[in-house]
C-alpha positions in Angstrom: 106.4 116.7 97.4 102.8 116.8 98.6 100.4 119.7 98.3 96.9 119.7 99.8 94.0 121.8 98.5 91.1 122.3 101.0 89.2 124.8 98.9 86.4 122.3 98.1 86.5 120.6 101.6 83.7 122.8 103.0 85.8 123.2 106.1 88.7 125.4 104.9 87.9 128.2 107.3 87.3 125.8 110.2 90.8 124.3 109.7 92.3 127.8 110.0 90.4 128.5 113.2 91.0 125.1 114.8 92.5 125.1 118.3 96.3 125.4 117.7 97.0 124.6 121.3 95.3 121.3 120.9 97.3 120.5 117.8 100.5 121.5 119.6 99.7 119.3 122.6 99.2 116.3 120.3 102.3 117.2 118.3 104.4 117.1 121.5 102.8 113.8 122.4 103.9 112.4 119.1 107.4 113.9 119.0 108.1 113.2 122.7 106.5 109.7 122.5 104.3 110.3 125.5 100.8 109.5 124.2 98.8 106.2 124.2 100.7 103.4 122.5 104.0 105.4 122.6 105.9 102.1 122.7 104.9 101.7 119.0 106.3 105.0 117.7 109.5 103.5 116.5 108.5 104.4 112.9 108.8 108.1 113.7 112.6 108.3 113.4 113.2 105.0 111.6 113.9 106.7 108.2 117.2 108.0 109.8 117.8 105.3 112.5 117.2 102.2 110.5 119.7 99.4 110.9 122.3 100.1 108.2 124.1 96.8 108.8 120.9 94.8 108.3 120.1 96.9 105.3 123.4 96.0 103.7 122.8 92.3 104.4 119.3 92.5 102.8 120.8 94.0 99.7 123.3 91.2 99.5 120.7 88.5 99.9 118.3 90.2 97.5 121.0 90.6 94.9 121.8 86.9 95.0 118.2 85.8 94.8 117.6 88.1 91.8 120.1 86.1 89.9 118.5 82.8 90.8 114.7 83.2 90.7 111.7 84.2 88.6 109.2 84.7 91.4 109.4 85.8 95.0 106.5 84.6 97.1 105.7 87.2 99.7 103.8 85.4 102.5 102.0 87.8 104.9 98.7 89.4 105.7 97.7 93.0 106.6 100.7 95.2 107.2 103.0 92.2 106.5 102.3 92.6 102.7 100.2 95.6 102.0 103.0 98.1 102.1 105.3 96.1 99.9 102.5 95.5 97.4 101.5 99.1 97.4 105.1 100.2 96.6 105.6 97.4 94.1 102.6 98.4 92.0 102.9 102.1 92.4 106.6 102.1 91.4 107.0 99.2 89.0 103.5 99.4 87.5 101.1 96.5 86.8 102.9 95.1 83.8 106.5 95.7 84.6 109.3 94.0 82.6 111.6 93.3 85.5 112.8 89.6 85.6 111.4 89.0 89.2 107.7 88.8 89.8 106.3 89.3 93.3 103.3 87.1 94.2 101.4 87.6 97.4 100.1 84.7 99.3 99.0 84.0 102.9 96.7 87.0 102.7 93.7 84.8 102.2 92.4 81.4 103.1 91.0 80.9 99.6 91.7 77.3 98.5 91.2 78.2 94.8 93.7 81.1 94.9 96.3 79.1 96.9 96.1 76.1 94.5 96.3 78.4 91.5 99.5 80.0 92.8 100.9 76.5 93.5 100.2 75.5 89.9 101.6 78.7 88.5 104.9 78.0 90.2 105.5 74.8 88.3 108.6 75.1 86.2 109.6 78.4 87.8 112.4 79.2 90.1 111.1 80.8 93.2 112.0 82.0 96.7 109.9 82.7 99.8 109.8 85.7 102.1 107.8 84.7 105.1 106.8 87.8 107.0 105.2 87.4 110.4 106.1 88.7 113.8 104.9 85.6 115.6 104.7 82.9 113.0 101.4 81.7 114.4 98.9 83.8 112.3 96.6 81.4 110.6 96.6 82.7 107.0 100.4 83.0 106.4 101.1 80.1 108.7 99.2 77.5 106.6 100.4 79.1 103.3 104.0 78.8 104.4 103.5 75.1 105.2 102.2 74.5 101.7 104.9 76.4 99.8 107.9 75.5 102.0 106.9 71.8 101.4 106.6 72.4 97.6 110.0 74.1 97.5 111.7 71.3 99.3 109.8 68.6 97.3 110.5 70.2 93.9 114.1 71.3 94.7 115.8 70.1 97.9 116.2 71.1 101.5 119.5 72.7 100.6 117.9 74.9 98.0 115.1 75.8 100.4 117.6 76.8 103.0 119.1 79.3 100.6 115.8 80.6 99.2 113.6 81.0 102.3 113.9 84.2 104.2 112.0 84.9 107.4 111.2 88.5 108.5 110.1 88.1 112.1 110.9 88.9 115.7 114.5 89.3 116.6 114.5 86.7 119.4 111.3 84.9 120.0 108.2 83.4 118.3 107.4 80.3 116.3 108.8 81.6 113.0 112.1 82.7 114.6 112.5 79.3 116.2 111.7 77.5 112.9 114.0 79.7 110.9 116.9 79.3 113.2 116.3 75.5 113.4 116.3 75.2 109.6 119.1 77.7 108.9 116.9 80.2 107.1 118.1 83.7 106.7 116.2 86.1 109.1 115.6 89.8 109.2 114.1 91.7 112.1 110.7 93.3 112.6 111.4 96.0 115.3 109.5 95.6 118.5 108.4 99.2 118.5 106.9 99.3 115.0 103.4 97.8 114.3 102.5 96.1 111.1 100.7 98.9 109.3 103.6 101.2 110.1 106.3 98.7 109.0 106.8 99.5 105.3 110.3 101.0 105.9 111.5 98.0 107.9 112.5 94.6 106.4 108.8 93.9 106.2 108.6 96.1 103.1 112.2 96.8 102.2 113.4 93.2 101.6 110.7 92.2 99.1 111.2 95.5 97.3 114.9 94.9 97.1 114.3 91.5 95.5 111.9 93.3 93.1 114.7 95.7 92.1 113.0 98.8 93.5 115.3 101.7 94.3 114.9 101.5 98.1 117.6 104.1 98.7 115.3 106.6 97.0 112.4 105.3 99.1 114.4 106.1 102.2 115.3 109.5 100.8 111.6 110.3 100.4 110.8 109.3 103.9 113.7 111.3 105.3 112.5 114.3 103.4 109.0 113.9 104.8 110.4 113.4 108.3 112.2 116.7 108.0 109.2 118.6 106.5 106.8 117.3 109.1 108.8 118.2 112.2 107.1 121.6 112.5 103.7 122.2 114.0 102.3 123.8 110.9 102.4 121.1 108.3 100.1 119.7 105.6 99.7 116.2 107.2 98.4 117.8 110.4 96.1 120.1 108.4 94.7 116.9 106.7 94.2 115.2 110.0 92.4 118.3 111.4 90.1 118.5 108.3 89.2 114.8 108.7 88.5 115.4 112.4 86.2 118.3 111.8 84.3 116.6 109.0 83.8 113.6 111.2 83.1 115.0 114.7 81.6 118.4 113.8 80.0 117.8 110.5 78.8 114.3 111.1 80.5 112.5 108.1 80.9 108.7 108.8 83.2 107.7 105.9 86.1 108.9 103.9 86.8 107.7 100.4 90.3 107.8 99.0 90.2 108.2 95.3 93.0 107.7 92.8 92.9 108.1 89.0 95.8 105.7 88.5 95.1 101.9 88.5 98.6 101.2 89.8 97.6 103.2 92.9 94.9 100.7 93.9 97.0 98.8 96.4 98.2 102.1 97.9 94.5 102.8 98.6 94.3 99.4 100.3 97.3 100.1 102.4 95.7 103.5 103.4 92.5 101.7 104.4 94.3 99.5 106.8 96.4 102.4 108.2 93.3 104.5 109.0 90.8 101.6 109.7 93.0 99.9 112.3 94.4 103.1 113.8 91.1 104.9 114.3 88.3 102.3 114.3 88.0 101.7 118.1 86.0 102.8 121.1 83.0 103.4 118.8 85.0 106.1 117.0 86.6 106.7 113.6 85.8 107.3 110.0 85.1 104.2 107.9 87.8 104.2 105.2 86.8 103.2 101.7 88.5 103.7 98.3 87.8 104.1 94.6 89.8 104.2 91.4 88.4 106.7 88.9 87.3 106.9 86.2 86.7 103.1 86.5 84.5 103.4 89.6 82.6 106.4 88.3 80.7 103.8 86.3 79.6 101.9 89.5 79.8 104.2 92.6 79.8 107.5 90.8 76.0 107.6 90.8 75.8 107.1 94.6 78.5 109.7 95.4 76.7 112.3 93.1 73.1 111.7 94.0 72.9 109.2 96.8 72.5 109.7 100.6 74.1 112.9 101.7 76.4 113.7 104.6 77.6 110.1 104.7 81.0 110.4 103.0 83.6 112.8 101.8 86.3 112.3 99.2 90.1 112.6 99.4 91.6 112.7 95.9 95.1 111.8 95.0 96.1 113.9 92.0 99.3 112.6 90.3 100.7 115.4 88.3 103.3 113.5 86.3 102.5 109.9 85.2 105.2 107.3 84.5 104.0 107.0 80.9 101.7 108.9 78.5 100.3 108.3 75.1 98.3 110.3 72.6 94.8 109.5 71.1 95.3 108.5 67.4 93.2 110.0 64.6 90.6 107.7 62.9 89.4 108.7 59.4 85.9 107.3 59.8 85.5 108.8 63.3 82.4 106.7 63.9 82.8 107.1 67.6 83.0 110.9 67.3 86.2 111.0 69.4 88.6 112.7 66.9 88.1 115.9 68.9 90.4 114.3 71.5 93.3 113.7 69.2 95.1 116.8 70.3 95.2 115.5 73.9 97.2 112.8 75.7 95.6 110.2 77.9 96.9 111.9 81.0 95.5 115.3 79.9 92.1 113.6 79.5 92.5 111.9 82.8 93.3 115.2 84.5 90.4 116.9 82.8 88.1 114.1 84.1 89.5 114.7 87.6 88.6 118.4 87.3 85.1 117.7 86.0 84.4 115.1 88.6 85.7 117.4 91.4 83.3 120.1 90.3 80.4 117.7 89.9 80.8 116.0 93.2 81.8 119.0 95.4 79.7 121.8 93.9 76.7 120.1 92.3 76.6 117.1 94.6 77.6 118.9 97.8 80.3 116.3 98.7 83.3 117.7 100.5 86.6 117.1 98.6 90.2 117.2 99.8 92.8 117.1 97.0 96.3 115.7 97.7 98.8 116.4 94.9 101.6 113.8 94.3 104.4 115.0 92.0 104.9 111.6 90.5 104.8 107.8 91.1 108.3 106.7 92.0 110.2 105.3 95.0 111.0 108.7 96.5 107.4 109.9 96.2 106.2 106.6 97.7 108.5 107.0 100.7 107.4 110.6 101.3 103.7 109.8 101.0 103.8 106.8 103.3 105.5 108.7 106.1 103.1 111.7 105.4 100.0 109.5 106.0 101.5 107.8 109.0 102.2 111.2 110.6 98.6 112.3 109.7 97.0 109.2 111.3 99.0 109.7 114.5 97.6 113.3 114.8 94.1 112.1 113.8 94.0 109.3 116.3 95.2 111.4 119.2 92.6 114.1 118.3 90.0 111.3 118.7 91.6 110.5 122.1 92.2 106.9 121.2 95.4 104.7 120.9 96.2 104.8 117.2 98.8 102.0 117.5 96.8 99.0 118.7 94.1 96.9 117.1 92.2 94.9 119.8 89.2 94.4 117.7 90.9 92.1 115.2 91.3 89.4 117.9 87.6 88.8 118.2 87.1 86.9 115.0 90.2 84.9 115.6 88.9 83.7 118.9 85.6 82.6 117.3 87.4 80.9 114.4 89.8 79.0 116.7 86.8 77.8 118.8 84.9 76.6 115.7 88.1 74.9 114.4 88.6 73.2 117.8 92.0 74.6 118.4 93.4 73.3 121.6 92.7 75.6 124.5 89.7 77.2 122.8 
C-alpha cells in the first residue's frame, strides 16, 4: 500500500550499500524487544493482539452515543489526540456530512479557544472523551474541569455519567480514580504503549468509532503493514536508513514532510510528534517540520528553492487516488487565461504541480527528495501508514543509538511552569 521512490534523494546508492548487518541487528532488537525502551514496544503486535472484548464494548458505547449527540469533545494533548484527529481528517475530510462532529480541546491553554468551544456547545448535545494516562496533565486536566462542569450544569449528573468516557490507566491515576468514583465508563491505555504510538488503542479507536469511522478497516491496514514489515528488507527500514544517512553523513538538520492534500495536515502534525519526541534527545535527531503544497509554496517555497542549502530535505506524500475530484469549467471570456486547463481535473493539476515542484526543488534547487506513495485516503490506508511510520521511527531511533520510546525533555518546561504557578511541592 506504500511505495517509496529514492531516485531524487541523492543517497539512493548509499542506501543500497548501507551496512545490512547493522540493520539486521536493530531489526532483531525491535522484533525481540531487547533494545532501549523495550517495555514500550507493545504497539508492535497490537494490531493482532488488541483486546477484542474491550473493542466490542467500545463499539457498543460509541453506537449509543452516536444516537444521542451532535459533538464529541476529545480532551487530550500530544499523542492523546493527534492520532485520532489525523485519522478523522484524513478519512472523513474537513467538511464531512456525518452527524457527529469531533472537537479537540485540552490541547492548548488558550483562554479564547476554550471559551469559544464552550459557547459553541450551547444548544448542542455533546459527550466527552477524556484521554489521559495520569489525569494530572495540566492542559487536559483544566479543560476537563470546565466541560465536565458545563455538561453537569446544562444537563444533569445522570446525563454526564452516561456521556463521559475516560481513556486512562487500567488501575491507577487521578483520572481512573475520578472515573470510578463518578461511575464514568473507562477504557484502558496499555502500559507498554506510549502516547505517540497509541493510535490503535482506545486512545484513537474510541473517538473514531463515535465519529463513524470504519475502524475494522483501520485494523486491517495495520495488520497488513505488520505482516509486510516483518522481513528485514522493507520500505520502512529503507526510509529510516535514508534519513539516517542524510542526517549523520550528509549533514542535514531537518526533514520536511510535504502533503498535497489539506486533509492530511493533521497527519503531518502526528508525524512531527512521532519523530520529534522519538529522536530529539541526547543532542541528536532531525528537526521535523511540515508543509501542505501547493498552499505553502506561496510562503516557504522560496526558501526551499533558493534559501540556505544543506539544511533540510523533503519527504513527499503522493496520494494517487483522491477521495473526490472535479473538473475545471470552461469560461467564455477566459480573462484569466485558464481555459487551457479545462481538459484536466483538479487532481491531475495537483499531480502535475507535484511533479513540477519535485523537479524544481530536487534538480534545480539541489534539495534531496524522498517520495512516499499512498494509494488513497481511507481507513485501511491510514492504518497501514501509521504502523509503517512507527516501524520506521523504531529503526531510525536505534540507528541513532537513542531510546526512541521516552521523552525526558518534555518534563523541563512543566517543572518551570509548576514553579511559576506555585504548585505545592515546587
